[in-house]
Residue frames relative to the residue before (quaternion, step in Angstrom):
aa qw qx qy qz dx dy dz
M 1.0000 0.0000 0.0000 0.0000 0.00 0.00 0.00
M 0.5931 -0.5362 0.4463 0.4018 3.57 -1.29 0.23
I 0.3353 -0.7509 0.5350 0.1937 3.58 -0.74 1.06
P 0.4975 -0.6553 0.4710 0.3183 3.62 -0.81 0.94
E 0.6378 -0.5885 0.3461 0.3564 3.57 -1.02 0.89
N 0.6993 0.4946 -0.2777 0.4349 3.57 0.91 -0.90
L 0.6908 0.4608 -0.2743 0.4850 3.61 1.28 -0.23
K 0.4717 0.6975 -0.4275 0.3291 3.58 1.26 0.19
S 0.7633 0.1691 -0.1461 0.6062 3.59 1.31 -0.01
D 0.8205 0.2117 -0.1670 0.5041 3.58 -1.28 0.42
T 0.5615 0.5906 -0.3712 0.4451 3.58 1.02 0.87
S 0.3135 -0.7108 0.5971 0.1998 3.56 -1.06 0.82
I 0.0995 -0.7796 0.6177 0.0278 3.57 -0.73 1.13
M 0.0548 -0.8485 0.5239 -0.0517 3.57 -0.37 1.30
E 0.3732 -0.7043 0.5647 0.2139 3.55 -0.91 0.99
V 0.3678 -0.7329 0.5339 0.2063 3.57 -0.97 0.88
K 0.1794 -0.7639 0.6128 0.0936 3.56 -0.97 0.93
G 0.6932 0.4429 -0.3391 0.4563 3.56 -1.02 0.81
R 0.6909 0.3876 -0.2596 0.5523 3.55 1.30 0.22
S 0.0102 -0.8142 0.5790 -0.0421 3.57 -0.72 1.05
G 0.8494 0.0003 -0.0311 0.5269 3.58 -0.66 1.11
G 0.7042 -0.4620 0.2663 0.4688 3.55 1.12 0.62
I 0.6149 0.5231 -0.3563 0.4705 3.59 1.27 0.05
A 0.2550 -0.7966 0.5343 0.1221 3.58 -0.60 1.15
S 0.3783 -0.6819 0.5736 0.2508 3.54 -1.13 0.72
N 0.6753 -0.4788 0.3523 0.4365 3.59 -1.23 -0.26
R 0.7548 0.2462 -0.1646 0.5853 3.59 1.30 -0.13
L 0.0758 -0.7822 0.6170 0.0411 3.56 -1.06 0.79
S 0.0395 -0.7804 0.6224 0.0443 3.58 -1.23 0.49
F 0.0866 0.7664 -0.6315 0.0799 3.56 -1.20 0.63
G 0.8218 0.0622 -0.0778 0.5610 3.58 -0.87 0.91
D 0.7811 -0.2606 0.2280 0.5195 3.58 -0.78 -1.07
F 0.5953 0.6040 -0.3418 0.4050 3.60 1.29 -0.02
K 0.0087 0.7710 -0.6366 0.0161 3.54 -1.17 0.76
S 0.2771 -0.7547 0.5685 0.1745 3.58 -1.00 0.79
T 0.4749 -0.6005 0.5453 0.3413 3.52 -1.29 0.37
K 0.6943 -0.4076 0.3506 0.4784 3.57 -1.27 -0.09
V 0.3593 -0.7277 0.5452 0.2100 3.57 -0.93 0.92
N 0.2013 -0.7805 0.5846 0.0922 3.56 -0.74 1.09
R 0.0658 -0.8143 0.5764 -0.0191 3.55 -0.84 1.04
G 0.0015 0.7644 -0.6441 -0.0290 3.51 -1.31 0.45
V 0.0907 -0.8207 0.5641 0.0028 3.59 -0.80 1.01
K 0.0612 -0.7830 0.6189 0.0080 3.56 -1.03 0.89
A 0.3143 -0.7527 0.5526 0.1711 3.59 -0.86 0.99
T 0.0999 -0.7933 0.5994 0.0374 3.58 -1.11 0.75
S 0.0083 -0.7815 0.6237 0.0108 3.57 -1.23 0.50
D 0.0605 0.7971 -0.5939 0.0913 3.58 -0.88 0.97
K 0.1747 -0.7901 0.5810 0.0878 3.57 -1.00 0.80
K 0.0207 0.7831 -0.6193 0.0532 3.57 -0.82 1.07
F 0.8079 -0.0544 -0.0397 0.5854 3.53 -0.59 1.24
A 0.7965 -0.2516 0.1800 0.5195 3.62 -0.73 -0.95
M 0.6169 0.5810 -0.3343 0.4126 3.57 1.25 -0.30
T 0.1794 -0.7438 0.6324 0.1209 3.53 -1.19 0.67
F 0.1530 -0.7901 0.5904 0.0613 3.57 -0.84 1.01
R 0.0280 -0.7926 0.6084 -0.0276 3.55 -0.60 1.18
G 0.1559 0.8171 -0.5425 0.1172 3.56 -0.95 0.75
T 0.3109 -0.7069 0.5957 0.2210 3.48 -1.40 -0.17
T 0.1805 -0.7233 0.6522 0.1372 3.51 -1.30 0.51
E 0.0541 -0.8139 0.5782 -0.0170 3.56 -0.64 1.15
Q 0.1677 -0.7566 0.6247 0.0960 3.55 -1.02 0.89
M 0.0101 0.7977 -0.6019 0.0349 3.57 -1.01 0.80
H 0.1210 0.7877 -0.6012 0.0596 3.58 -0.99 0.79
F 0.0912 0.7714 -0.6237 0.0874 3.53 -1.21 0.69
D 0.3595 -0.6880 0.5753 0.2577 3.56 -1.34 0.15
L 0.1836 -0.7549 0.6177 0.1215 3.55 -1.26 0.50
F 0.0978 -0.7996 0.5922 0.0199 3.59 -0.95 0.94
D 0.1706 -0.7430 0.6228 0.1758 3.55 -1.30 0.26
D 0.6924 -0.5023 0.3268 0.4019 3.58 -1.27 0.23
A 0.6323 0.5354 -0.3323 0.4507 3.59 1.24 -0.35
G 0.5853 -0.6089 0.3568 0.3992 3.59 1.28 -0.07
H 0.4812 0.6428 -0.4538 0.3864 3.61 1.24 0.11
S 0.0509 -0.8106 0.5832 0.0144 3.58 -1.16 0.48
S 0.1045 -0.7585 0.6363 0.0943 3.53 -1.36 0.24
K 0.2455 -0.7460 0.6011 0.1479 3.53 -1.27 0.49
V 0.1358 -0.7952 0.5892 0.0446 3.57 -0.99 0.88
F 0.0529 0.7415 -0.6688 0.0062 3.52 -1.15 0.76
C 0.1093 0.8049 -0.5767 0.0874 3.58 -0.77 0.97
V 0.2152 -0.7470 0.6189 0.1128 3.51 -1.31 0.54
T 0.1382 -0.7798 0.6075 0.0617 3.54 -0.92 0.96
Q 0.0840 -0.7750 0.6248 0.0445 3.55 -0.97 0.90
N 0.0424 -0.7895 0.6117 -0.0253 3.53 -0.75 1.11
T 0.0103 0.8094 -0.5846 0.0552 3.57 -0.71 1.10
K 0.1008 -0.7741 0.6239 0.0366 3.57 -0.96 0.96
A 0.2459 -0.7711 0.5741 0.1238 3.56 -0.86 1.02
E 0.0924 -0.8008 0.5916 0.0148 3.58 -0.94 0.96
L 0.1892 -0.7735 0.5982 0.0892 3.54 -1.08 0.81
P 0.4123 -0.7294 0.4830 0.2542 3.62 -0.74 0.98
V 0.0936 -0.7547 0.6480 0.0423 3.55 -1.14 0.77
M 0.8158 0.0957 -0.1155 0.5586 3.59 -0.89 0.92
G 0.7299 -0.3663 0.2097 0.5376 3.54 0.82 1.06
E 0.7254 -0.3795 0.3095 0.4837 3.57 -0.93 -0.93
H 0.4802 0.7135 -0.4146 0.2975 3.59 1.26 0.07
F 0.8058 0.1233 -0.0460 0.5774 3.59 1.11 -0.53
R 0.0772 -0.8080 0.5839 0.0168 3.57 -0.93 0.88
I 0.1666 -0.7682 0.6083 0.1102 3.55 -1.14 0.63
A 0.4573 -0.6683 0.5139 0.2833 3.55 -1.09 0.74
V 0.1158 -0.8223 0.5561 0.0343 3.59 -0.81 1.01
G 0.8175 -0.0346 0.0125 0.5747 3.59 1.20 0.02
E 0.0617 -0.7912 0.6082 0.0183 3.53 -1.23 0.50
D 0.0533 -0.7870 0.6145 0.0127 3.56 -1.05 0.80
D 0.0125 0.7967 -0.6017 0.0551 3.55 -0.95 0.92
T 0.0958 0.7992 -0.5827 0.1119 3.58 -0.59 1.16
C 0.1278 -0.7670 0.6265 0.0536 3.54 -1.01 0.92
A 0.0469 0.7980 -0.5970 0.0679 3.59 -0.75 1.04
G 0.1795 0.8024 -0.5539 0.1309 3.55 -1.07 0.68
T 0.4416 -0.6680 0.5306 0.2779 3.53 -1.35 -0.23
I 0.1749 -0.7307 0.6490 0.1195 3.53 -1.30 0.57
S 0.1244 -0.7835 0.6070 0.0471 3.57 -0.72 1.11
L 0.2283 -0.8047 0.5404 0.0913 3.55 -0.58 1.21
D 0.5960 -0.5433 0.4652 0.3650 3.52 -1.26 0.57
S 0.4617 -0.7254 0.4395 0.2600 3.61 -0.67 1.10
T 0.5672 0.6186 -0.3879 0.3811 3.64 1.16 -0.37
M 0.7586 0.3643 -0.2176 0.4944 3.61 1.15 -0.39
V 0.7002 0.4022 -0.2892 0.5141 3.60 1.22 0.27
N 0.3300 -0.7292 0.5668 0.1954 3.55 -1.19 0.64
G 0.7516 0.3601 -0.1845 0.5210 3.54 1.17 -0.60
E 0.8334 -0.1572 0.1574 0.5060 3.54 -1.03 -0.92
P 0.2773 -0.7989 0.5092 0.1598 3.63 -0.62 1.07
V 0.6866 0.4642 -0.2769 0.4862 3.61 1.24 -0.30
W 0.0718 -0.7818 0.6194 -0.0037 3.55 -0.85 1.07
N 0.2706 -0.7390 0.5947 0.1641 3.55 -1.16 0.67
F 0.0592 -0.8015 0.5940 0.0338 3.57 -1.01 0.75
K 0.0873 -0.7733 0.6269 0.0374 3.52 -1.27 0.55
L 0.1013 -0.7793 0.6179 0.0242 3.56 -0.89 1.03
F 0.2243 -0.7899 0.5609 0.1054 3.57 -0.72 1.09
N 0.8251 0.0343 -0.0696 0.5597 3.58 -0.91 0.94
S 0.2266 0.8669 -0.4145 0.1589 3.52 0.94 0.97
S 0.5522 0.5606 -0.4449 0.4276 3.63 1.11 0.36
M 0.6067 -0.5814 0.3914 0.3750 3.59 -1.11 0.65
E 0.5690 0.5964 -0.3839 0.4161 3.59 1.10 -0.65
L 0.7257 0.4144 -0.2411 0.4934 3.57 0.94 -0.87
A 0.5647 0.6018 -0.3954 0.4033 3.57 1.15 -0.46
F 0.6028 0.5482 -0.3584 0.4557 3.57 1.18 -0.46
K 0.7632 0.4052 -0.1831 0.4689 3.57 1.14 -0.60
K 0.8248 0.1702 -0.0352 0.5380 3.57 0.95 -0.80
E 0.5682 -0.5443 0.4770 0.3917 3.53 -1.29 0.33
T 0.2016 -0.7742 0.5902 0.1079 3.55 -0.94 0.88
K 0.0842 0.8056 -0.5780 0.0987 3.58 -0.86 0.87
G 0.0288 0.8075 -0.5886 0.0243 3.53 -1.27 0.16
T 0.2907 -0.7347 0.5833 0.1885 3.54 -1.35 -0.05
I 0.1316 -0.7180 0.6724 0.1223 3.53 -1.37 0.42
T 0.1163 0.8270 -0.5373 0.1180 3.61 -0.62 1.03
N 0.2117 -0.7468 0.6123 0.1503 3.55 -1.27 0.53
G 0.6539 -0.5063 0.3030 0.4735 3.57 1.29 0.26
E 0.7354 0.3415 -0.2111 0.5458 3.57 1.20 -0.51
K 0.7777 0.1574 -0.0784 0.6035 3.56 1.02 -0.83
T 0.1025 -0.7766 0.6182 0.0656 3.56 -1.15 0.65
I 0.1682 -0.7523 0.6326 0.0752 3.53 -0.91 1.04
Y 0.2374 -0.7875 0.5567 0.1163 3.57 -0.78 1.05
I 0.2671 -0.7481 0.5904 0.1429 3.57 -1.05 0.85
R 0.0216 -0.8240 0.5639 -0.0502 3.56 -0.55 1.20
V 0.5542 -0.6454 0.4331 0.2976 3.53 -1.13 0.75
V 0.1360 -0.7126 0.6776 0.1208 3.54 -1.23 0.67
D 0.0117 -0.8501 0.5246 -0.0456 3.59 -0.25 1.27
H 0.6316 0.4896 -0.3475 0.4905 3.61 1.26 0.34
N 0.4119 -0.6850 0.5342 0.2751 3.55 -1.15 0.58
S 0.7561 -0.4090 0.2569 0.4416 3.58 -1.30 0.00
K 0.6842 0.4478 -0.2831 0.5013 3.60 1.26 -0.32
G 0.5799 -0.6273 0.3544 0.3804 3.56 1.28 0.21
K 0.5824 0.5827 -0.3730 0.4268 3.59 1.23 0.28
T 0.3570 -0.7058 0.5683 0.2269 3.55 -1.23 0.56
M 0.4704 -0.6588 0.5087 0.2933 3.55 -1.31 0.31
G 0.5226 -0.6422 0.4090 0.3836 3.58 1.27 -0.05
D 0.7848 0.3440 -0.2602 0.4450 3.55 -1.38 0.13
G 0.5782 -0.6284 0.3701 0.3658 3.59 1.17 0.47
M 0.3207 0.7788 -0.4921 0.2203 3.59 1.16 0.42
A 0.3224 -0.7375 0.5645 0.1828 3.55 -1.04 0.84
F 0.3334 -0.7127 0.5819 0.2057 3.56 -0.92 0.95
G 0.7678 -0.2122 0.1808 0.5769 3.54 1.08 -0.77
F 0.3929 -0.7058 0.5458 0.2227 3.55 -1.31 -0.27
E 0.2461 -0.7514 0.5926 0.1542 3.55 -1.14 0.65
F 0.3207 -0.7231 0.5845 0.1805 3.54 -1.21 0.68
V 0.0963 -0.8444 0.5263 -0.0260 3.56 -0.46 1.25
L 0.0041 -0.7738 0.6325 -0.0336 3.56 -0.85 1.07
D 0.8338 -0.0153 -0.0408 0.5504 3.58 -0.75 1.06
E 0.6769 -0.5412 0.2587 0.4267 3.55 0.99 1.03
K 0.6553 0.4456 -0.3404 0.5061 3.59 1.19 0.48
A 0.4544 -0.6770 0.5042 0.2847 3.58 -0.96 0.87
I 0.1158 -0.7961 0.5918 0.0511 3.57 -0.85 1.01
G 0.7990 -0.0103 -0.0053 0.6012 3.58 1.30 -0.03
A 0.0735 -0.7832 0.6155 0.0496 3.54 -1.31 0.19
V 0.1526 -0.7587 0.6228 0.1152 3.55 -1.29 0.38
E 0.2440 -0.7368 0.6160 0.1347 3.54 -0.98 0.94
V 0.2220 -0.8384 0.4901 0.0872 3.59 -0.55 1.16
I 0.6179 0.5334 -0.3673 0.4459 3.63 1.20 -0.14
G 0.7947 0.2722 -0.2120 0.4994 3.56 -1.24 0.47
G 0.8080 -0.2238 0.1837 0.5131 3.56 -1.02 -0.82
G 0.4478 -0.7027 0.4396 0.3354 3.55 1.18 -0.56
R 0.0342 -0.7663 0.6411 0.0235 3.54 -1.21 0.67
I 0.1759 -0.7641 0.6121 0.1024 3.55 -1.18 0.66
M 0.1223 -0.8002 0.5868 0.0199 3.57 -0.85 1.04
I 0.0045 0.8050 -0.5908 0.0536 3.57 -0.79 1.05
K 0.4687 -0.6761 0.5004 0.2698 3.56 -0.87 1.00
N 0.4538 -0.7253 0.4523 0.2518 3.59 -0.75 1.04
S 0.7022 0.5213 -0.2648 0.4063 3.58 1.04 -0.77
I 0.5737 0.5968 -0.3994 0.3940 3.63 1.18 -0.18
P 0.6320 -0.5491 0.3803 0.3929 3.64 -1.17 0.47
D 0.6719 -0.5278 0.3494 0.3845 3.56 -1.25 0.51
D 0.6473 0.5273 -0.3462 0.4279 3.61 0.96 -0.76
L 0.6579 0.4868 -0.3157 0.4801 3.59 1.03 -0.72
K 0.5952 0.5482 -0.3637 0.4614 3.60 1.08 -0.66
F 0.6777 0.4852 -0.2933 0.4684 3.58 0.94 -0.88
L 0.6079 0.5439 -0.3568 0.4554 3.60 1.05 -0.67
I 0.6642 0.4920 -0.3019 0.4751 3.58 0.92 -0.92
A 0.6669 0.5092 -0.3015 0.4528 3.58 0.89 -0.95
T 0.6934 0.4893 -0.2808 0.4483 3.58 0.87 -0.97
T 0.6688 0.4801 -0.3026 0.4802 3.59 0.92 -0.88
S 0.6193 0.5519 -0.3422 0.4413 3.59 1.04 -0.73
V 0.6459 0.4994 -0.3220 0.4793 3.59 0.96 -0.82
T 0.6251 0.5380 -0.3347 0.4559 3.58 0.99 -0.83
M 0.6855 0.4787 -0.2869 0.4676 3.58 0.90 -0.90
L 0.6418 0.5137 -0.3334 0.4616 3.60 0.99 -0.75
M 0.6431 0.5033 -0.3201 0.4802 3.58 1.05 -0.69
R 0.6708 0.4850 -0.2935 0.4782 3.57 1.11 -0.70
Y 0.7164 0.4042 -0.2467 0.5123 3.58 1.04 -0.76
D 0.1549 0.8018 -0.5495 0.1769 3.52 0.58 1.23
M 0.2573 -0.8166 0.4976 0.1392 3.58 -0.09 1.28
G 0.5868 0.5880 -0.3717 0.4144 3.58 1.24 -0.23
S 0.7799 0.1420 -0.0958 0.6021 3.58 1.21 -0.37
L 0.1921 -0.8459 0.4884 0.0952 3.55 0.18 1.29
N 0.6896 0.4177 -0.2787 0.5218 3.56 1.12 -0.59
I 0.4433 -0.7133 0.4758 0.2614 3.58 -0.80 1.01
C-alpha cells in the first residue's frame, strides 16, 4: 500500500507472521509483539419487521498482546453484522437491500507504561473485508481525552487503486499526523512511529491485530 507521508521516516515497518494469503491463524507476531490465541464466539440472529427480514451474526473476540519488554494489553470486542432482505414474488425470492457491520470494544493497557487512563475504547465501521470492497472503512480509538482516527489507505505504492473501493490498509491519525498504519492484504504489515510513547505504540499494535483478524480474506462472511 501507499505509505502515509509521516511514516516514511523514523518508523518501524514489521512483517506479520501467522497470516498466509490474507487468512489469519489464531496467533500473530510482528517485530517484538506476539498475540495469545484469539478466542472467538459467534451467534446467528434473525428478525422480521414488516416486509423486511434482518439476518445477522454477533461475534465476540478477545486476546492478549505481549512484547519482549514485558508490556501487555488485553482486547475484548463485539462485532454485529446485519443484512436486510426484501421479499420478491412472495417469499420465493429475496434481494439484499442493505448491510451494516460494526466492531466495537476495549483495549486495556498494562499500567506500567501509562500515566493516565489505561482503558481505551475503539469502534470500526464496516469492518469486514467483504464490506471493505464496497465502502470506506473507518473508526476511532479514544480514552476520552485523546482520539486516534482510523482512515482508509486505498492507493498502492504507485498511487493506483484496485477499484471496487478496496482498502489496501488503514492509517492511525493523531493530531492530523499518521502515527501508524496496518496493511491488510497479503501477509500484512504493521507500521509504528518510533517517536511516540509506548502506550500509543501498543494501541496501534493491538488495534492492528484486531483488524487483521477481522479482515480475513479466507472467509468473507462473518
